[in-house]
Structure formats: structure tokens, C-alpha cells
N, C-alpha and C positions, 0 to 999 in steps of 0.2 A: 645937410638933409639926412634923415635917418634911413639907413639901409633896410630894405625889405628882403627877407631871406626865407626861402622855403626849404624845409628838410623833409624828404620822404622817409617813411619808416621812423618817425621821430619820437615814438611813444616809449621806446625802451632802449637800453644799451648805449651804443655809440651815438645814435641819433639824439637820444634824450640828453646826454652829456654835452653834445655839440650845441644843442639848443640853449642849454643853461649858460654855456660859456659865451655864445654869441649875443645872448640877451645882455650879459654883463658888459659886452663891448658896445652896447647901445643900439643893437639891431632890433628892428621890428620882426619878430620871428613867427613864422607859421610852421607848425609840425603837422604831418599827415600820417594817417594809418588807415588800413581798411576796416578796422574795428572801431566804430564810432565811440562806444562807451569807454574803451581803453584810451583812445586818443584824447577824449575830453578830460578824463581823470589826469592824464599826463600833462595836458596843457594847463589845467588849473593848478597843479602842484608847481609847475614851472613859472606860471604867470605869463604865458605866451598864448598866441592864437592857434586855432586848430581848423583844419579843413579835412573833410572825408576824401580820401583818394586811394583807390586800389590800382596799383601800377599795372596789374594784369587786365584791366578793364578800360578800354579806350574811352567809353562814354563817361566813366567816372573821372578820368583824368581831365577830359574836356570840361566837364562841369566844374571841377575844382579850379581850373584856369579861369573860367568865366567868373566864378565867385571872387577870386582874388583880384581880377581885373576890375570888377565893380567896386571893390573896397579900397584898392590901392592904386590902380591904374598901371602898375608895373611891378616887376620884381628886379632886384639887383643881383641877388645870389641864389642860384639853384644848387642844392646839394642832393645828388642822386645817391641816397644812402640805403634805401630799401633793398633787402636781399634775403635769400633763404639758403641754408646749407645743403638742402637736399638729403637724400638717404645715402649713407656711406655703405654702399654694397660693393661686392667684389666686381672686378672688371667683367668677368664672364656672366654676371647676373644683371648688369646694367642694360636696360632696354631704352628704346627711343622715347617712350612715354615719360619715364623718370627723367631723362635728359631734357625733354621739352619743358617739364614743370620748372626745372631750375632756370633754364634759359628764358622762360616766359617772364619770370620776375627779375632775374639778375641782368639780363641783356635787353630783351624786348621792352621791359619796363622802363629802362633808361631812354630808349628810343621814343616810347609813347610820351613820357613826361617831357623830354626835351622838345619834341615836336610841338606839343600844345603850349609850352611855356616860352618858346623862342620869341613869339610876338611881344610878350611882356618884358622879356629881357632886352629886346631891341629898343624899348622905351627908356632904358636905364642909361645913364651917362657912363657907367662903369660896370658892365655886365660880367659876371663870373659864374662859371659852372665848375663844380667839384664832383668828380665821379669816385665813389668809394670802391676801389678795387681791392686787391689783396696780393701779398707776396706769393700766395699760392697760385697766382696767375702769371708770375714772373718766371720766364724760362731760366734766367740767371740764378734765381733763388732756388727753384726746385731741383736744379741740376748741380747745386753746390752742396757737397756732403757736409760742409760745416754749418749749414743753415738748417733751422728747424723745419722749414718748408719742404726740404728734401725727404723728410720722413713721412710725409702725408701722400696718400694715393687716393684721390677723390676725383674721378674723371669728369663728372658733370660740373662740380663746383670750380675746379681748377681751370678747366677749359672755358667756362663761362667768364671767369675773371680775366683770363687772357683776352677774350673777346672785348671786354670792357676797356682794356688798355688800347686796343686798336680803334675802337669807337672814339675814344678820347683824342687820339692822334688825328683821325680823319675829321672829326668835328673841328678841332683846333685849326687844321689846314683850311677847312671850308669857311670858317667864321673868324677871320683874323682880327676883327674888331672886338672879339670877346676873349677873355682869359679862361681857358678850358684845360683843366689838369686832372690827372688821376692820382689818388693817394692810396698807400698801404697803411692801414692802422697798426699793423703788427699783431703778434699773437696776444690778443686781449681777451680776458675772461669777461664775457657778457651774458652769462646765463647757461642753461643746459646745452644749448647748441654749440657753444664755444667755451666749454668748461675747463679746457686744458691750457688756457692762456696764462701768460706770466706777467702781462702788463695790467696796470689799472686802467679804468675807463678814461681817466684824465690823460694818461700817457697815450692811450689809443686814439684820442681825438686831437693830439697835438698837430699832426700833419694836416688834418682837415680844417682845423681852425686857422692854421697859418695860411693855407691856400684860399680860404674863404674871405680873408681880410686883406688880400692883395689889391692893388689898384691897377690902372691901365698900363703902368710901367712894369708890372709883374710878369712872371714867366707864363708861357702857354705851351701846351703839348708835352708836359713833363710827367714823370712818375716818381713820386717821392714818398719816403716815410718820415718819421719824426727826426731821423738823423740826416736826411738829405736825399739826394738822387739815388735811386736804385735801378738795377738793370731791368730792361723789358723782358 
């Protein structure tokens, strides 16, 4: 049976490349974005399906879940990829509103999407969730002076990605019948927001594609990059 996969924020960058690769694996892929025109253009160029979904809007997420349920009856793989970098301001200039904007997309967005799509995942014989986190949310990476992540100081983004990792672990513990993992794409160049990356988008999607194609014997509650397990 063809796997049905939803990728949030799939119209550009890592989400776009992940969609391309999973389509090549034979998946029925849906990409989502909050901008309908950009999403449709991306889906047409990829030859995949599209659904309007704004991860910061609960009603939008619910409507997208209902649409895919009508069309497919289930999903097998959910890739929580949508995210924003936020503003890179100095620590003394960071306020709660700026912090909330990043968390609303990068953390609460995962909760909204997971909440509304869990009923569809439970109809799969092999449900998988992949949360796109970051090495910038890894305490082990940002405290290691040999790692590029240790050179970045972005309070909102880094702490939000650390929260994604804990969400992953807690979901994995609560839902043992699903495979739920976090991945770090690594320092990938995906546009103006992440223009200092050193990896290609293909390299940046290696970990997410690997975790999106596991079966019920695969790992759960892990944090990996393209080279394997990384520290939390």
C-alpha cells in the first residue's frame, strides 16, 4: 500500500527536497504551507499534492486534517518541518513577543498539527512522526567548542528547538505504537534565513528521509543527524 505522507512547510528548502525524495520512494506526498499560491506552485513543480495549512492557526490545521481524511482516510507519516528562524537580536533586546512568535510556529505548531493528525495516524498500520529539530537545540552541540552550533547565540530559536526535542521524547513515551523521532538536518543552506550553511539540501534531508522511511521495527524517541545519534 502506498504510504501517505504530510510535510508541513513543504514549499521551500528542506521540506521541498524531502517531498521530492519521498515521492521517489513511492509515497503519496502532501506538502503544506500557509501561502496557497506558493504551495500550489511548489506542488505542481514536484508533482505532489497540496493542502493549505498554517501551523499557527488551529482552525487551519483542523481543516487540513479533515480534507486529507476525506481524500485518503489516513496518513502514515507526519513530518513536522515548518519553522521560522526568528529575529537574531541580542539577548538584552529579546522580548516575550519575539519569543512567542518563534515558539508559536516552531513548538506550538508541532502540537497543533500532531493533535489534529493523530486520529489519521492511528488509522495507519505503520505510523511515523518526524520532528525537524536542530543541532542548535542540542545542549551537547552548543556547549561543544568544536561544533559550529557553539558559535551561534539565538535565544528564541535555540530554546524552541530544545523544546522540540523534549516534545519528541514525551510523545514517543506516550504513544509507543508510533515511531516518533527528532532529526537535526545540520548546517544547511536553504535561503536567506539560513545562508551560512555548508551542506546541500540533499545532505540536509538525509536524516529526515531515513527516519521517514522506517517501519514498526525502527527506533523511537531518538535524536539523529545524517551521521547518526547526536546528544540531546
